[in-house]
C-alpha positions in Angstrom: 116.6 68.9 56.0 113.9 67.0 57.9 110.3 67.4 57.1 107.8 67.6 59.9 104.1 66.8 60.0 101.5 68.9 61.8 101.6 66.6 64.8 105.4 66.8 65.0 105.3 70.6 64.8 102.6 70.7 67.4 104.8 68.6 69.8 107.8 70.8 69.3 105.7 74.0 69.9 103.7 72.4 72.8 100.4 73.2 71.2 97.7 71.0 69.6 97.6 70.3 65.9 94.3 72.1 65.9 96.0 75.2 67.1 98.3 75.2 64.2 95.4 74.7 61.8 93.6 77.7 63.4 96.7 79.9 62.9 96.8 79.0 59.2 93.1 79.4 58.8 93.4 82.9 60.3 96.4 83.7 58.1 94.9 82.4 54.9 91.6 84.1 55.6 93.3 87.4 56.0 95.3 86.9 52.8 92.0 86.2 50.9 89.6 88.7 52.4 91.4 91.4 54.3 94.9 92.0 53.0 94.9 95.5 54.5 94.3 94.1 58.0 97.1 91.5 57.3 99.5 94.3 56.3 98.6 96.3 59.4 99.2 93.4 61.7 102.6 92.7 60.0 103.6 96.3 60.4 102.6 96.1 64.1 105.0 93.2 64.6 103.0 90.0 63.6 105.5 87.5 62.3 104.8 85.9 58.9 103.8 82.3 59.0 106.1 80.0 57.0 104.7 78.3 53.9 104.0 74.5 54.1 103.8 71.8 51.6 100.7 69.6 51.1 101.3 65.9 50.5 99.2 62.8 49.9 95.6 62.4 48.9 94.4 64.0 52.2 96.5 67.2 51.7 98.5 66.7 54.8 100.7 69.7 55.7 104.4 69.4 56.2 107.1 72.0 57.2 110.8 72.1 57.0 112.5 71.8 60.3 113.9 75.3 59.9 110.3 76.6 60.0 110.0 75.8 63.7 111.7 79.1 64.7 109.3 81.1 62.6 106.3 79.2 64.1 107.7 79.8 67.6 107.9 83.6 66.9 104.3 83.5 65.8 103.3 81.6 68.9 105.0 84.2 71.1 103.4 87.0 69.2 99.8 85.9 69.8 98.1 88.5 71.9 96.5 87.1 75.1 93.3 89.0 75.3 89.9 88.0 76.7 88.3 87.0 73.4 91.6 86.5 71.5 92.6 87.3 67.9 91.4 83.9 66.8 87.8 84.1 68.3 86.4 83.9 64.8 88.2 80.5 64.3 87.0 78.7 67.4 86.9 74.9 67.2 83.1 74.8 67.4 82.8 76.8 64.2 85.0 74.5 62.0 
């Protein structure tokens, strides 16, 4: 099974690598700070993001090729609202 870098995943999903980073920042933040909100979103239909591996001294993220379909489901789920679900994770703040 092929392993894909963040850049390769971003190309497949037609999003930026930063977008993928923001998805996981959102996901991991909910896991650490608001598990009830995470559970609520999952019950309401939010797909679970697949786990990734970290490699190298920089901690680069890689996914299995099979994870693409789960990432596509997450991308399709994202609500398109005025401020968006990821407002807290805007690029300027990171």
